[in-house]
Steps between C-alpha positions, in 0.01 A plus 500: 500500500640849406559751772218716359252217548596423858310626797676727745580343839593636845654248735416563864788383719878529488631200688614146407147367408463800262805386302334172414179678407685736280689215319165317460325807357790564259478138372114515491549769239153654533600796711758768475635590849506883540612509854508366856302620805601459854402679824851517625606855422875400520443305175334776301681639191746207501518209263372159603570199283533726198201719554443838680326499840253782427343541840251334729119501550487877505636512144210294351256695714611814312524329158127437466533553121757215478334170404793256507430156625632421849644178636565479876834331537496448877506157663296584815135395434371762743698786340385394157141501600524841663672657205270345250192656667660844498620475141170363375320806655715726274381314193836344393465166316695201627727289279510119501849366430574144383855371428513344148651176649182458725261223376140623530241235412164542332230639716738677748389844616773740621357816660636850485824587692620138508855407417588155374875434511741290298444126487150506651239243384128569556266227385147498356215703640688654793441855613779727616364797695584865497855611580612142560872408473565155357872486545781322317445139419172457699224270362126526532302204378144488354198665644685693777365821640772742617352807690594863454839611643634154544874429466597154374872479566769351272481133457164458678256246362122486518323178383156511338191663651693693765350821634726768645337788697566866466840641605650159583867437458611150383865462592790391279483138409171420667271234360118482527318181423177495284174636624645700795354834610743748668340796667544873474811678623687181577874433493612151386862446595780417259503137404171415668282217379136600538271189512211643709294815466648805661269761674513881463771714661754234598866397445551136418832330464661158468442164337214448525416866558361588844358824632751659736359855530163676487525861355170614651 
């Protein structure tokens, strides 16, 4: 796609996760990155990963005539959710970024703001919610439902018909057997094996995964 045909993109975040998002966006080749946003004023007017840090949230509040797409490149589910609500109120559209090496099957729905990293496989009729991160090499099998603001970490694997609630974090290398439901705002530890349903607002770790902490 020529540079004239590409949509303009602002990347919100200037830390390590943003580097991976930037690389994914460049390879996706649908968007042309016009700059980076970050609320840390020490980063403003400096380069980050080859692009200028233009400012923070106050900048896009002032630039109401700018209609670049925005992708929130921040790993924290809570921060992503809060920013998305504020940015949406300003009327900015959100990008959806998919690495060209990702395998997205027929019937998959990927909602706005989601980022699908390199080596990901998502199988038939799964739904990936808004502002979800499906990180490097993760796999999501058929008929899964991944809620908004979820982070599926690198190398995590969901079998078929798994439901993951809003704002849950599935840790690196975790595995979830078929038909499991994981609640909202959970943390599943690195390397965990989830073989039973997990309620809302808990941390579960281990093989098999057991709840060790209630968040509320």
